N, C-alpha and C positions, 0 to 999 in steps of 0.2 A: 504492498499501500506507499504513497507516495503523500508528501505533506505540503500544506502551501501557507507561506505565513506572509502576511501583508504588514506594511506599517499604518498607520491610523490616517488618514487624509489631512491634509493639510490646506488650509485658504489660504489664497495669498492675491492682492490686491493687483488687477490689471491696469496700469495705467499707463504705461509707455507701448508704443510702438516705434520701432527705429528700422530703416534700411539702409543696406549702402550695396554698392555694384564692386564687384571686384574681379577684374581683369587679370587672366592668365596667359602668359606666353608658355607655350608648350614648346619642348623640343622634338616631338612626333610621338608615335605609341609608348604608352606608359604610365605611370601613376605622380601625380604631385600631389605632397602634402599639403592642406591648404589650413591645417589644424590651427597654426598659428594666428594664419590671419583671421581667423575666426574669433579665435579670442582676444585679439587686438583689437576686434568690432565692439566685443562684450565689454572690453575694459573702456574703451573709448566712452559708451552711453552710460554708463555706471550701471550695468545689467545686474539685478541682483538673483532676479527668480524669474523662471518664466520658461517660455521655447523658444529655442534659436531653429530656425528654416534655412535651408539655402537649396537653388535652384539654378540648375544649368542651361542657360537658354540655346542648349546647340541640340541636334539630333545624331551626332558623330564623336559625342564625347559624353558622359555622365557622371555622378557621383557615387561613392561609395565610402560606409565605415568598415575599415578593415584593419588589422593588424599592423602595428608601426612597430613591431621588434626587429624582424627577422624578413629582411629584402627577398629572402627566398620566396616566402608567402607571396608576394607581389608578383616575381617573375613566374610562378608556377599558375598564377590566376589569368594571367596574359597567355600561356600556354593553351589554360582549360579554354578560355575566350576564343583564341585560335582554332581549335579544335571543333568548337560549336558552330562556328561562322568563319570559315575559312575564305582566303581570298581564292580566286579561282575555280568556284565551284559550280560555274554554271548561271552565275547572276543576271537579270535580265537588266536591271539599274546598274550603270557604270559610266555614265555621265560624267562624273567627274574623277573617275579612275577606278583599278579594281580594289581598291581597299573601300571604297564609299560605303556599297551595301552591306559587307560584313561590319563596317562600323555602324552602319543603323541598325542591324540585328544586335551588334554587342550592346548598345545605349538601350536596347529596349529590355533585352534581359538584367539590364544592373539597375537601371533606373537613373533619372535626373534632378530625383530630388529626396531630400533625408531632414529627420526632425530630429532634436538632440536634446533635450533636457537642461534647464543651467537652473544650478543651486547652487548656493553660498558662491554667486558671481561667476561660478565655472560650469563649463559644460561637462555634464554627467556621463562623460563617456566610459568605458571599462580601461583598466588597468594597460593592455596593450593593443588600445583601438586609436585610431587616428582617421581624421576626415580627408577623403582623398577626390580630386580632380582626377579620372581616367579618358585621357586621349586615347581616341580608338582608331584615330587616321593614320598614315606612318609618316606624314610632313607637318613641320612646326605649324600651329594655328594659335589666333587668338582667341581664348574664352573669355566668356563673361559669364558670372555668378553673381546671381542677385542672393545677397543674406538679408534674414530679416530677424527682428525678436520681439515676440509679445509677449510682456511681464510687468515686472515689478523692476524699476531701476532709483538711482539716487541720482539727484541733480547738480 
């Protein structure tokens, strides 16, 4: 038999909505850690408790919360995505090159938005978690992430 434990609910006033846009210059396919930029945004607005969201405004790049300790994990994840949506798989859409349609499929699988609780002025991430932009195209791109916070902040 399993056991469930839950802390009591805490009510927090919602008095703040803040938004910022982060531009990330990628170097081609791979993971870019944006955890520090998300944390800096929260510090700038004085976020205390609430919800942080990030949204990637592209269809060939995505966002993920993933392990930040061992870079082999990210390398293996890229390998897995390549196996799931390889280039040269007979894709019909190839207007922007052979990596474009696989990039769209990889974005569909991984997603373009994340929500992370904020408590005690910090992102409530696990010990080995970080927030990443995943570039699915092989060439460099400028990617825009919309970061937002709803909750309680000090001014």
